[in-house]
N, C-alpha and C positions, 0 to 999 in steps of 0.2 A: 107573674112577678108583680112586686109592689110598684108604687110610683117612685119617682127619682129621689124623693126626699126621705125615703125609708129603706132599710135594709131588711131583706127577707131572712128569717132565722128559724131554725128548726132543730129539734133534738131527735137523734136516734137512739132509743133505749133497747134493752133486751139483756137477757141473763148471760152470764159468763160463757163465752164460746159461741155465741150466737152469730158472730160474724159482723160485728158492728163496724170495725175499722175497714174491712174489705168493702162493705157496703157503702160506707162514706166516701171512700176512694172511687168506687164506681159510679156513685151519683154525680161526684164532683167532676169526673172526667166527662160524663155524658152531657152535663149542663154546659160545661166549658166548650165542648165540641159543638153544641147547639148555638151558643152565642156567637162563636166564630163563624159558623156556616151562615148565620143571619146577619153577619156584619155588625153585630151589637157590641157595645163596649162592656167592660166588666167581666167578672169571672166568679166562680165559687171558691170557698175557702173552708177549712176544717179547723175545729178546736178540739184537741185531744185532752180528755179529762181523766184524772184518776187520783186516788188517795195518796200515793206515794210521792216522794221527791222526784226531781227532774231525771229519772232514769227509767224511761218508759219504752218499751218495745213498739208499741203502736206509734209513738211519735217518730222514732227513728225510721220505722218502716215506711210511714206515710211520706217522709221526705224523699224516698226513693221514687215516688210515684209522680213527681213534678207537680204536686198540688200545694197550693199556699196553706201553711199550717202554723197555728200558735198553740201553746200548751197552757193548761190551768192545772197545776199538781198541788198536792198536799191536802186538798179538800175537795168535796163534791161542789159542782156548780150551784147546787141547791142553796149553799151557805155563803156564797162569795159573789153576790150579785154585782157589786161595783166592779169587781175584777172582771167578771163575765162581760159586763157592758163595755168596759175598757178594751178588752180584747176584741170584741165584735167591731167596735168603732175603729180600732187600729187596723184591722184587716180591711174594713170599708175604705179607709183613707187611702189604702194601697190599690184600691180599685175593685174590691169584692163588693158585690151586691147580693149574694147569697151566702149565708154562713151556716154550716152544719156542724153541730157538736154532738158528742155522746155524753153519757154518764157513767160512773163506774158500774161494772156488770151485775152487782147486787143492788143497784141503786133504784130507789123508788122516791116519789115525791117531786118529780120534774114538773108535773102539772101545778101543784100547790105553789111550790117555791121558785119555779122559773117562769112558767107561762103566765100564771095569774099575776105574779109580781110585775113582770115586763108589761103586761096588758094595762095594769093599774098605774104603774109609776112612769112608763115610757111610751104612752100611746102614739105619740107623733114621731118616734125614732125607729120603731120596729114593726114590721108585718110578720105575724106568727104563721108559719106553715104547720101542717099536721104533725102533732107529736106521734112519731112512728116507732112502734115496738117490733123488733125482730124476735122471732122464735124459731128454733131449729127443730127438726124432727126428733133429735135424740132427747132434748129437754122436754118436748111435748109428751113423750111417753110417760112421764111421771104425773101428767094431768089428766090422762085418759080415764074414762069411767070403767068400773067393774073389772072384769077379766082382761080387758084390753090394756089396763095400766101395767107397767113394767117397773120392776125394781132396778133403778140405774145406780144404786149404792151411793145415793145422796141423802142426807137426813130428811125426814119427812117435812120438818119445818121449812126447808127450801122452797116447797111448793107454794107456800104463802107469798114469798117474794115475787116468784114468777107470776102468780095470779094477779097481784097488785099491778105489776108492770103491764100486764095485758089490759086490766080494767081501766087504767088512766090513759090509755092510747087513743088517738083519734083514728089511727090506721094500724092494723096488724099485718105484718108481712112475714110469711113462711119462707124462711131462707134456706139454703142448701138443698134445693129441690133436685140437684143433680145427683144426690146420694140416695135417692129413693125412686121407686118405680112409680108408674102413673096411678096404680090402684092405691097405694099408700098415701101419695099426694092428695088424691081426692078425698080419702078417708080423713086425713089430717085437716084439710080445709073444711069438710063438712063438720068435724068436731068443733073447730074454732067458730064456725058461723052459729052453731047452736049454743055454745057455751057464752059467747060474747055477741049476741044477736043485733046490738045496736051499733057495732063497729064494722066498717068495711075491711075486707080481707084481700090480700094479694099474695101471689107466690113469685119468688125469684131464685136465681142462683147468682149471688154476687160474684163468685169466682168465675163462672163461664160467661156472665153477662145476660143470661136468660131473664127476661122480665124487667131489666133495668129501665129501658126506654118507656115502657108503659108506667112504671113507678114514677119516673120523672114527669111524665104527662100528668099524672094525678097530683103530685105534690105542687107543681106549679099552677094548677087550676083550682086548688082548694086551699081553704084557710083553716087554721086550728079552731076548735070549739072554744077552748079556754073557759070552760065553765066549772065551777067548784063541784067536787064529788067526795062523798065520804068513803075513803079507802081503808080505813082502820089501822092507820099508821100509829096510833096511840095504844094499840092493844098488846096484850101479853103475847100474842102470836108473833107480832113483829119483833119484840125483844128476844123471843126464843130463836127465831130465824137468824137474827143478827148475831147472836152469841155463838153460832156455829162457824163463823168465818174467821180466817186469818189472811193477812195480806204479806206478801214477801217480795221485795225488790233487791237485786243485786247486779252490780256492774263490776266486771273483773277483766283482767288482761292476762291471756294465756300464751306462753312462750315455750317452745321446744328448747330444752336446756343446751343442746349442742348446736343450735342454729339450723336444724334440718327442716326441710319442707315436709309437712305432714298433712294428711286428709283430715281437716277439721269438720267435715261432714260426719265422719265416724266418730270423732270426739263428741260432737253435739248429740249424736243418736245415743251413744253410750251413757253420756251424762243424764239425758232425759229418761232413759229406760231404768237407770239406777235409781233416780228419784221415784219413778213409778213403783218399782219393786219395794222401796223403802216404805212407801205409803201402803202398799198391799200388806206388808208384813206388820205394819202398825194398825191395820184395819181402819185406814183413813182414806180420804179421796181428795182430788184436786179438780174442781169444775173447769179450771183453765190454768194451764201451765204453758208459757210461751217463752221463746228464746229467739234473739236476733243477734247476728254478728256480721259486720261489714267487712269486705275485703277491699281490693283495689277497684276504683271507678264504680261501675254499677254492679259489681260482684257482691252478693250477700247470701246469707242463709237465714230462713225464718221457718221455725217449725212450732208445733204446738200439741197439746194432749188436752182433750175436753173430758177426761175421766179415766180412772185406772183401768176401766173396761175396754177403752178404745184404742185404736191404733194411733201411733205417732204420725202426725200429718206434716209433710213438708210443703210449705207454700213455694219454696224455692231452695236450691242448694247451691253452694259454692262451685265455681266452674274451674277453680285452680287450687293448688295447694299453697300453703303459708307456713312461714316459721313462727308467726305469732298473730294474735287476732283479739280484738276487744269484743266482749260478750255481755249482752244484757239479759237478765232472767227476771220475768215477772211471774208470780203464782198467786192465785186466789184459791185457798184451800179450805176444806171442811176438816180442820185440824188444829190442835193446839199450836200456838205460835212457836213455843220452845221445841216441840216435837218436830215441826217442819223444818226449823232451822238446823236441827241436828241431822235430819235426813239429807239436806242439801250439803252440809259439811261433809258427810260420808261419801256422797257422790262425787264431790270435788277431790277427795282424797283418792278415790278409785281411778278417776281419769288422769290425775297427776302420775300415779304410778304406772298405769297401763301405757301412757303416751310420753312419759319422760317430761312432764311439763312443770314449769314454774308458774304459779298463779298469783298475781298481785291483785288483791281485792281493793278496788277503788271506793266502792260505796255498798253498804248493806243496810236495809232496814226490814224489820219482821215484827208485826204487831197483830193482835186480835182486835175485834171490835170493842171489847171491854177496855183494853189498853188505849184504843183510839178516844173512847168516851173521856177517859182520865186525862189524856193529852189535851182535849178540848175544854178542859176545866169542869167536867162532869156533864156537859151538855148532851142531851139525848142524841145519838147519831141517827140519821135518817138516810143512809147510803143505799 
């Protein structure tokens, strides 16, 4: 850890669905436990970052983990340096001496726009810990060479984004190792070592806690390289990859019309599966679709899909039935924004009819990267 005059800061990057939020929570909990066991003051904290407004599954989910959290929404941290610095220092004033943030799942440029900027402009205020990129075995399959490469029904251009994320990292971490056997783990690690020979590699399962202690050991004893690299962010490949994506965020309140208790786990599952089926019919995909709904006290449901070809994953389910519940949905899709919006509307109509629901939509936004470029006055996006 840094001296008392500096705050340790690091970014966890990684493609959509790599497990950034779960990993940040696991790291924060581990660090906090160590500080407490050592009788040291301070704690770790998290900054959740995404392009949408303040309607984020990850932020609401992180609050259930008893970890200090702030949000930066509406833009990537790469382009809001003053806001980022303010948020870090706000957390530090509340006792945090280690701050961990993510960037949007298709985000690249953290090295150039965050690490190098903080190093140059705020050298006395922050100690930069390794820029850490998560990669999950499913996404890695589209990077493998020759016959080992698999079609995971994502546009070829998306490979460019994942490759840049891996190239700019100080540390590459293979996450979700609990989902693969030992042979596949070793094959994946060997591929990463050969493809990115100058970057250290580790393996973890943020969900089970495997490898988290070792990862914390590494992070707290190493510093970021923070050296410029040519990553090709001004290339046609980046623009082509960027054009494939749309962002969707919705918060709504679902209520059983007659005031009856119902199983909202079933509602959530049917809603997510209907969106999946709509995407399959439209021949589109969703690298990450996630949903969070909070019940009473510590009761909540969180689930996600990392592609139309993969099973729905429940991080946790509600333990009791309710007459009504507030739901947040975030999606990052390889689909036209208008088409995806229609798919979600159709899914909502189906659950309303099937479960006798009245749904009050509190907030919705849906935009493609081209739309986002216009919203920012035509500035080239580098998310």
